[in-house]
C-alpha positions, 0 to 999 in steps of 0.5 A, a space after each residue: 519496566 525495569 531500570 535496565 529496560 528504561 535505560 536500554 529503551 532510552 538509548 534505542 529510541 534516541 538513536 532511532 529518532 536521530 536515524 529517522 531524522 537523518 533519513 528524512 532529510 535525505 528523502 526530502 532532498 531527493 523528493 524535492 529535486 524530483 518536484 523542481 521540474 514542475 515549478 512554473 507549470 500552472 500555479 505550481 510554485 516552489 512552496 508547493 514543491 517543498 510541501 509535497 516533499 514534506 508530505 511524502 516523509 510519513 510514507 517514507 518513515 513507514 517503509 524504513 522504520 523496521 530497518 532503522 530499528 535494526 540499525 539503531 539496536 545494533 549500534 546501541 548493542 555495539 556501543 554497550 559491548 564496547 564499554 562492557 555495559 552489556 557484559 555487566 548486565 549479563 553478570 548481574 543475571 540478565 539471560 538471553 530470554 530475559 533480554 529478548 523479552 525486554 526487547 519485545 517490550 521496548 519494541 511495542 511502542 515502535 510497532 504502534 508508531 509504524 502502524 500509525 504512520 502506515 494507516 493514519 498519517 501516511 495516507 492522509 499526507 499522501 491525500 494532501 499531497 495529491 490535492 497540492 498537485 492539482 495546481 500542476 496541469 499534469 496531475 490527471 492519473 491514468 493507467 499504463 493502458 491507452 484506453 485508461 482504467 477498466 473496472 467491473 461493476 455488478 449490481 441488482 436492480 431495485 432490490 430484485 434478483 435481476 442482475 446487471 453487469 457493467 464494464 466501466 472504462 475511465 480515461 482519467 481519474 483526478 486527485 479530487 475524485 473527478 473522472 473523465 472520458 467515461 465509457 460504460 458497457 452494460 449487460 443483462 443477466 444473460 450477458 447481452 449488451 443492453 446499452 453503451 453510455 459515454 460521459 465527459 465528466 463523472 462526480 462521486 456525489 454520495 456512496 453508491 451514486 455517481 453524477 455523470 455530465 455530458 452523457 450520450 447513451 445508446 440503448 439496444 433492444 432485441 427484436 422478436 425473431 420470426 421465421 422470416 428473420 431467422 432465414 435471412 441472416 441480414 435482418 436486424 436482430 437489435 434496434 437502437 435509440 440514441 439519448 442525449 442527457 446533460 446529467 445522469 445519476 448512476 447507481 454503482 458499487 464503484 468508489 473513487 478508492 476502488 478506481 484509484 486502487 487500479 492506478 496506485 500501487 497497493 503498497 501505498 493504500 491503507 488497510 481499509 481501502 485494500 479491504 474494500 477493494 478485495 471485497 469488491 473483487 470477490 463480489 465480482 468474482 475476480 482474482 484478488 490474490 495479489 491484493 490479499 497478499 498486500 493486505 496481509 503484508 500491511 497487517 503484519 509489517 509493523 510486527 517486523 520491528 520485533 523481528 528486527 530487534 530479535 536479529 539485533 540482540 546477537 550482536 550484543 554477545 559478539 566480542 569487540 575487536 578493533 574495527 569490528 564496530 563498523 563491520 557490525 553496522 555494515 552487517 546489520 544494514 545488509 541483514 535489513 536490506 536482505 529482509 526487504 528484498 526477500 519479503 518483496 520476492 516472496 510476495 511475487 512468488 506467492 502471487 504466481 503460485 497462488 499460495 495462501 495470502 497469510 502464509 505468503 505474508 508471514 513466511 519472510 518474518 518467520 524465517 528471519 525470526 528463526 534465524 535471529 533466535 538461532 544466532 542468539 542461541 549460538 552466541 549465547 553458547 559460545 
């Protein structure tokens, strides 16, 4: 890295660190206020509220790092333009392409930092936060449906080609991966209902297996039809048997991560959990468009840092006038907010129109990258 690149990187990194520190204090304050009304419930104390607010900071960082990078770079370039430092760089032979290349080199550590916050630190901190929330008697997770969460589970019996399809209804899912109020409707390959199973509690004991407790199972058997039974529509076609079991080990492809994907916003999931859930949806022939778009957004989001740096470079070429510093900062904030809004809006449009997930996820960044390059070309020529 050249001398001017080290100098520029030092100023950008320092400004970004101060900005993230300021944002973290602001987010901590609001998250702590949101937790205060839970204090006193069960064993939930003020210390737990503080810990939960602190543990939410990494996920907040992941969301704001691109915008914070844009604001930091604009501030640095504005200060350098005011003191004529950037003008000296240009006179010394720093062209716009070389400046852009230097910004890309400076941005790579921030890209890696964003990825670490989004895939390692953030999900782990969220998991710890959910475990702390177990101290509050309000932490069972449920969906917006009164019946709870519904999931489809397809598997083959003991390595054979005999397919079994289950529709699993979970009333509550707790952060310790315990499920309760479970109902399981099992169908054969011809989609004939074969059993209805209910359980009070379910525990995920190992991959591919759940331990259900307090199980009540109703098994249905289809009777062989005779000429007499066909003529009389009131004759029973099925017979049933009731079985009560204290425990039952059930083989299933469902995991707590798949169930939590139905309750947690996909944006808060890691890439590995998203990929696992998309594979589950494809295996069960379900629509995975929404989660595919989020998966590609998660893959491409760290690279938005490079787009933000490209957008900030034209501000270094603008002439400094009285009062223009605040105007540049305000303009940079508006550009960052518009990028986030456009990114979210385009994802919804892509989901509704079933556009290819990679194209839907990459288009907002590509559009703003083109805008940044055109702006850089214009200010460089004028």
